[in-house]
C-alpha positions in Angstrom: -34.9 -41.6 5.6 -35.7 -44.4 8.0 -35.0 -47.9 6.8 -37.8 -50.5 7.3 -36.8 -53.8 8.7 -37.8 -56.9 6.9 -40.3 -59.1 8.7 -39.3 -62.5 10.1 -41.7 -65.4 9.9 -40.4 -68.6 11.5 -36.8 -69.1 10.6 -36.9 -67.3 7.2 -36.9 -63.5 6.8 -39.7 -62.1 4.7 -39.6 -58.9 2.7 -43.0 -57.5 1.8 -42.8 -55.9 -1.6 -45.7 -54.0 -3.2 -45.4 -54.3 -6.9 -46.9 -51.9 -9.5 -48.5 -54.7 -11.6 -50.1 -54.4 -15.1 -50.0 -58.0 -16.3 -48.0 -56.9 -19.3 -44.6 -58.4 -20.2 -42.4 -56.3 -17.9 -44.4 -56.9 -14.7 -45.1 -60.6 -15.6 -41.3 -61.1 -15.5 -40.9 -59.0 -12.3 -42.7 -61.4 -10.0 -40.6 -64.5 -10.6 -37.5 -62.3 -10.8 -38.1 -60.7 -7.5 -38.8 -64.1 -5.8 -35.6 -65.5 -7.3 -33.3 -62.5 -6.5 -34.6 -60.8 -3.4 -32.8 -63.4 -1.1 -29.5 -62.7 -2.9 -30.0 -58.9 -2.9 -31.6 -58.3 0.4 -31.2 -61.5 2.4 -34.9 -62.2 2.7 -37.6 -64.1 0.8 -39.9 -61.9 -1.2 -43.6 -61.7 -0.4 -45.1 -60.0 -3.4 -48.2 -57.9 -3.2 -49.2 -57.2 -6.8 -51.2 -54.0 -7.2 -53.0 -53.3 -10.4 -54.4 -49.8 -10.7 -57.4 -49.4 -13.0 -57.1 -46.0 -14.6 -59.4 -47.0 -17.4 -57.1 -49.2 -19.5 -58.7 -52.0 -21.5 -57.9 -55.1 -19.4 -59.3 -58.4 -18.4 -58.7 -58.0 -14.6 -59.7 -61.6 -13.8 -57.0 -62.8 -16.2 -54.5 -60.3 -14.7 -55.2 -61.4 -11.2 -54.8 -65.1 -12.2 -51.5 -64.4 -14.0 -50.1 -62.6 -11.0 -51.1 -65.5 -8.7 -49.7 -68.1 -11.1 -46.4 -66.4 -11.3 -45.9 -66.2 -7.5 -47.7 -63.2 -6.0 -48.9 -63.8 -2.5 -51.6 -61.2 -2.8 -53.2 -59.5 -5.8 -55.3 -56.3 -5.6 -57.0 -54.4 -8.4 -57.9 -50.8 -7.4 -60.4 -48.9 -9.6 -59.5 -45.2 -9.5 -61.0 -44.1 -12.8 -63.2 -41.5 -11.1 -60.4 -40.2 -9.0 -58.1 -40.0 -12.1 -60.6 -38.0 -14.1 -61.7 -35.6 -11.3 -58.4 -35.0 -9.4 -55.9 -35.3 -12.3 -57.5 -34.9 -15.7 -59.8 -32.1 -14.9 -57.0 -29.9 -13.4 -54.9 -30.9 -16.4 -57.5 -29.8 -18.9 -57.9 -26.5 -17.1 -54.2 -25.9 -17.4 -54.1 -26.3 -21.2 -50.6 -27.9 -20.9 -49.3 -29.6 -24.0 -45.8 -31.1 -23.9 -43.6 -30.1 -26.9 -46.7 -28.8 -28.9 -48.2 -32.3 -29.3 -48.4 -34.6 -26.2 -51.5 -34.5 -24.1 -49.7 -36.1 -21.1 -51.8 -39.3 -20.8 -49.1 -41.4 -19.1 -47.7 -38.4 -17.2 -51.0 -37.6 -15.5 -51.7 -41.2 -14.5 -48.4 -42.1 -12.9 -48.6 -39.9 -9.9 -52.0 -41.4 -9.0 -50.6 -44.9 -9.4 -47.7 -44.0 -7.1 -50.2 -42.7 -4.6 -52.2 -46.0 -4.6 -49.0 -48.0 -4.3 -48.0 -46.0 -1.2 -51.5 -46.4 0.3 -51.4 -50.2 -0.1 -47.8 -50.4 1.2 -48.8 -48.4 4.4 -51.9 -50.6 4.9 -50.0 -53.8 4.5 -46.9 -52.7 6.4 -44.7 -53.4 3.4 -41.0 -52.9 3.3 -40.5 -51.9 -0.3 -42.3 -50.8 -3.5 -41.2 -52.1 -6.9 -42.0 -51.0 -10.4 -41.2 -52.2 -13.9 -40.2 -48.9 -15.5 -37.0 -49.1 -17.5 -33.8 -47.2 -16.7 -34.1 -45.2 -19.9 -37.6 -43.9 -19.5 -39.6 -41.2 -17.7 -41.8 -43.5 -15.7 -39.1 -44.4 -13.2 -38.9 -40.7 -12.3 -42.7 -40.3 -12.1 -43.2 -43.3 -9.9 -40.2 -42.7 -7.6 -40.9 -39.0 -7.1 -44.5 -39.9 -6.2 -43.3 -42.5 -3.7 -40.6 -40.2 -2.3 -43.3 -37.5 -1.8 -45.9 -39.7 -0.2 -44.0 -42.6 1.3 -40.4 -41.8 1.9 -40.0 -44.6 4.4 -40.3 -47.3 1.7 -37.4 -48.8 -0.2 -37.7 -48.5 -3.9 -36.8 -51.5 -6.1 -36.3 -50.9 -9.8 -35.2 -54.2 -11.4 -34.5 -52.7 -14.9 -31.7 -50.8 -13.3 -30.0 -53.8 -11.7 -30.9 -57.0 -13.7 -29.1 -58.4 -16.7 -32.1 -58.5 -19.0 -31.6 -56.0 -21.7 -34.6 -56.2 -24.1 -38.2 -57.4 -24.5 -36.9 -60.3 -26.4 -34.8 -61.4 -23.5 -37.8 -61.0 -21.2 -39.8 -63.3 -23.5 -37.0 -65.9 -23.3 -36.8 -65.6 -19.5 -40.5 -66.4 -19.2 -40.4 -69.3 -21.7 -37.4 -70.9 -19.9 -39.6 -71.0 -16.7 -42.7 -72.3 -18.5 -44.6 -69.0 -17.9 -47.1 -67.9 -20.5 -45.9 -64.8 -22.4 -48.6 -62.1 -22.3 -47.7 -60.7 -25.8 -47.2 -62.2 -29.2 -43.7 -61.8 -30.7 -45.0 -60.0 -33.8 -46.9 -57.5 -31.6 -44.3 -56.3 -29.3 -45.1 -52.6 -29.3 -44.6 -51.2 -25.8 -48.0 -49.8 -24.9 -49.5 -47.8 -22.1 -53.2 -47.1 -22.0 -55.8 -45.5 -19.7 -59.1 -43.8 -20.1 -57.3 -40.7 -21.6 -55.0 -42.3 -24.2 -52.9 -45.1 -25.6 -49.2 -44.8 -26.3 -47.2 -47.0 -28.7 -43.4 -47.3 -28.8 -40.9 -49.7 -30.4 -40.9 -51.7 -33.6 -40.8 -49.5 -36.8 -41.0 -46.3 -34.7 -37.4 -46.8 -33.6 -36.3 -45.7 -37.0 -37.2 -42.1 -37.5 -37.3 -42.5 -41.3 -40.1 -45.0 -41.1 -43.8 -44.2 -41.3 -45.9 -45.5 -38.5 -47.9 -48.5 -39.4 -51.2 -47.1 -38.1 -53.4 -49.8 -39.5 -51.8 -52.5 -37.4 -51.0 -50.2 -34.4 -54.1 -48.1 -33.6 -56.5 -49.5 -31.0 -58.8 -46.5 -30.0 -58.8 -44.7 -33.3 -59.1 -45.4 -37.0 -56.7 -43.7 -39.5 -58.1 -40.4 -40.6 -58.4 -41.5 -44.3 -60.7 -44.3 -43.2 -63.0 -42.0 -41.2 -66.5 -41.3 -42.6 -67.0 -38.9 -45.5 -69.6 -37.0 -43.5 -68.7 -34.6 -40.6 -69.9 -35.2 -37.1 -70.8 -32.4 -34.6 -70.4 -32.5 -30.9 -71.4 -30.0 -28.2 -69.6 -29.9 -24.9 -70.7 -28.0 -21.9 -68.3 -26.6 -19.2 -68.7 -25.3 -15.7 -65.7 -23.4 -14.3 -63.5 -25.1 -16.8 -64.7 -28.7 -16.1 -66.6 -30.6 -18.8 -70.1 -31.5 -17.6 -72.2 -32.4 -20.6 -72.0 -33.9 -24.1 -74.6 -33.0 -26.7 -76.9 -31.5 -24.1 -76.8 -34.4 -21.8 -75.2 -34.1 -18.3 -72.6 -36.8 -17.7 -70.1 -37.8 -15.1 -66.5 -37.4 -16.1 -65.7 -41.1 -16.7 -68.7 -41.6 -19.0 -68.1 -38.3 -20.8 -64.5 -39.2 -21.7 -65.5 -42.7 -22.8 -68.2 -41.4 -25.0 -65.9 -38.8 -26.6 -63.3 -41.6 -27.1 -65.8 -43.4 -29.2 -66.8 -40.3 -31.2 -63.3 -39.1 -31.7 -62.0 -42.6 -32.5 -64.5 -43.2 -35.3 -63.6 -39.8 -36.8 -59.8 -40.4 -36.7 -59.2 -37.6 -34.2 -56.3 -37.3 -31.8 -53.4 -39.3 -33.4 -49.9 -37.8 -33.0 -46.5 -39.1 -33.9 -43.9 -37.4 -31.7 -40.2 -37.4 -31.3 -40.0 -36.1 -27.7 -37.2 -35.1 -25.3 -37.3 -37.4 -22.3 -36.3 -36.2 -18.9 -33.3 -38.5 -18.9 -31.8 -36.6 -21.8 -32.5 -38.8 -24.9 -35.1 -38.4 -27.6 -37.7 -41.1 -28.1 -40.5 -41.6 -30.6 -44.1 -42.6 -29.8 -47.5 -42.6 -31.4 -50.3 -41.4 -29.1 -54.0 -41.9 -29.5 -56.0 -39.4 -27.4 -59.4 -39.0 -29.2 -61.6 -37.8 -26.5 -58.9 -35.8 -24.8 -58.0 -34.0 -28.0 -61.6 -32.9 -28.4 -61.9 -31.7 -24.8 -58.6 -29.8 -24.9 -59.7 -28.1 -28.1 -63.1 -27.2 -26.8 -61.7 -25.9 -23.5 -59.3 -23.7 -25.5 -62.1 -22.3 -27.6 -64.0 -21.3 -24.4 -60.8 -19.6 -23.0 -60.6 -17.6 -26.3 -64.1 -16.4 -25.6 -63.9 -15.7 -21.9 -60.3 -14.7 -20.9 -58.9 -11.2 -21.3 -55.8 -10.7 -23.4 -53.3 -10.3 -20.5 -54.6 -13.3 -18.5 -54.7 -15.4 -21.6 -51.1 -14.5 -22.6 -49.7 -15.2 -19.1 -51.7 -18.4 -18.9 -49.9 -19.6 -22.0 -46.6 -19.3 -20.2 -48.0 -21.1 -17.2 -49.2 -23.9 -19.5 -45.7 -24.4 -20.9 -44.3 -24.7 -17.4 -47.1 -27.0 -16.2 -46.4 -29.3 -19.1 -42.8 -29.5 -18.1 -43.7 -30.1 -14.5 -46.2 -32.9 -15.2 -44.1 -34.6 -17.8 -41.2 -34.6 -15.3 -43.1 -36.3 -12.5 -43.4 -33.2 -10.3 -47.1 -33.6 -9.5 -46.7 -33.7 -5.7 -44.7 -30.5 -5.4 -45.3 -27.0 -4.2 -44.6 -25.6 -7.7 -47.3 -27.7 -9.3 -49.8 -26.7 -6.6 -48.9 -23.0 -7.0 -49.3 -23.2 -10.7 -52.6 -25.0 -10.3 -53.8 -22.3 -7.9 -53.2 -19.6 -10.6 -54.9 -21.8 -13.2 -57.9 -22.4 -11.1 -58.3 -18.7 -10.5 -58.6 -18.2 -14.3 -61.4 -20.8 -14.6 -64.1 -19.2 -12.5 -65.7 -17.8 -15.7 -65.0 -20.8 -17.9 -68.7 -21.7 -18.1 -70.4 -22.2 -21.4 -71.0 -24.4 -24.4 -68.6 -25.2 -27.3 -69.7 -26.8 -30.6 -67.2 -28.6 -32.8 -67.1 -30.3 -36.2 -65.1 -33.5 -36.6 -64.0 -34.6 -40.0 -61.3 -37.1 -41.0 -59.0 -36.4 -38.1 -59.6 -32.6 -38.0 -61.4 -30.5 -35.4 -63.1 -27.3 -36.5 -64.8 -24.7 -34.4 -68.6 -24.5 -35.0 -69.6 -21.9 -32.4 -69.3 -21.1 -28.7 -71.5 -19.4 -26.1 -71.0 -18.2 -22.5 -72.7 -15.9 -20.0 -69.1 -14.7 -19.3 -68.2 -14.0 -22.9 -65.9 -11.0 -23.4 -66.9 -10.7 -27.0 -69.1 -7.6 -27.5 -70.7 -7.2 -30.9 -71.4 -3.6 -30.3 -67.6 -3.0 -30.1 -66.3 -5.7 -32.5 -68.8 -5.0 -35.4 -67.6 -3.1 -38.4 -70.6 -0.9 -38.0 -69.9 2.1 -35.8 -71.6 1.9 -32.4 -71.9 3.9 -29.2 -69.2 1.9 -27.4 -66.4 2.6 -29.8 -65.2 5.7 -31.5 -62.9 5.2 -34.4 -61.2 8.5 -33.7 -60.1 7.1 -30.3 -57.6 4.8 -32.1 -55.5 7.8 -33.3 -54.4 8.8 -29.8 -53.9 5.2 -28.7 -51.7 4.4 -31.6 -49.7 7.6 -31.1 -48.9 6.6 -27.5 -48.6 2.9 -28.1 -46.1 3.6 -30.9 -44.2 6.4 -29.1 -41.1 4.2 -28.5 -41.0 3.3 -32.2 -41.3 7.0 -33.2 -38.7 8.2 -30.8 -36.2 5.5 -32.0 -36.8 6.5 -35.6 -36.2 10.1 -34.8 -32.9 9.2 -33.0 -31.8 7.2 -36.0 -32.6 10.1 -38.3 -30.6 12.5 -36.1 -27.6 10.2 -36.0 -27.6 9.8 -39.8 -27.9 13.6 -40.2 -25.0 14.2 -37.8 -22.9 11.7 -39.7 -23.4 13.4 -43.0 -22.3 16.8 -41.6 -19.0 15.2 -40.5 
């Protein structure tokens, strides 16, 4: 890997650093820390290019830009990639049916590769020397960011302050900012560590760090209401798909961004899509998080119902294996790899007939099937009905069962012969 040389301006060396910036606590600390410590670590003054990637998170971008400037960024850029995130990352993900450890719909995991891609794009355009991120040394995001950077921009140095600085907690970060007279972007009593985008919100820390504690959903949730607070009347939704991609909601054609946002509102008011998960991180430890994915949960359920209708048994069974592997691949930051692309190619080949409409009933956090139709449906009433039809002869089952169960029969006969031989002795 070729090392980039820092740029000299006048008598002082300058090191251009593209920073993954959110405006939250971690990245607010990073700007002054990099400016203070880059000369000691790399022998150059830091020129920080703060890059905020808009993947649909709730954010006051004007305030974020102002905060980055106020804390020392030379340049601040907000890149809106909501459409790209939905079409190039979420739609392939939905088609895969991948769910990590039975619960997690991979909201953070699907967004990080795109953020890494944008960081590399900006670094190349600005002729930067390094890319920095605020992911901790205990988490998965450091892997996801860095594998993306390694895949798309191997020439850039990666700076991960959490792995080299002496700050050990969010409380110490808060003290660091206060000591320098910098406004703290969180309140002390609301120090959940959160990540949000158009697909989900994750919550970590506080009472969740004790596994015996119940999550305080009333004070935690932001997209969703607790199921017990949801309306006493069920709400129905109808989702249309074309080749595995959601294209309409309640009969109205919608672009992906608008569709997910609308489903977030619908799912949120019905208490749908809340999970509390103790997950196995890539780095080897368990961690606990509460995830809100209201619209995503509805879409994944609906897509699954369509696959039940349109996939044959063998393909469906094998695709379940692929979904497990795809969840592991995406969770582990391996988006830009030949394996992920190969898995996706198989998945895409199964989606050519995933066109149809799925109707669902939402009630107090639950999702219930309420009908599905497709021109590619493999359900045939003439065969499945209890009434005898021309396409199915009940007598055919006798020969099938005899052949299908032949190994069972042969083993049973063997056991009987062995038992009989033993008695004779």
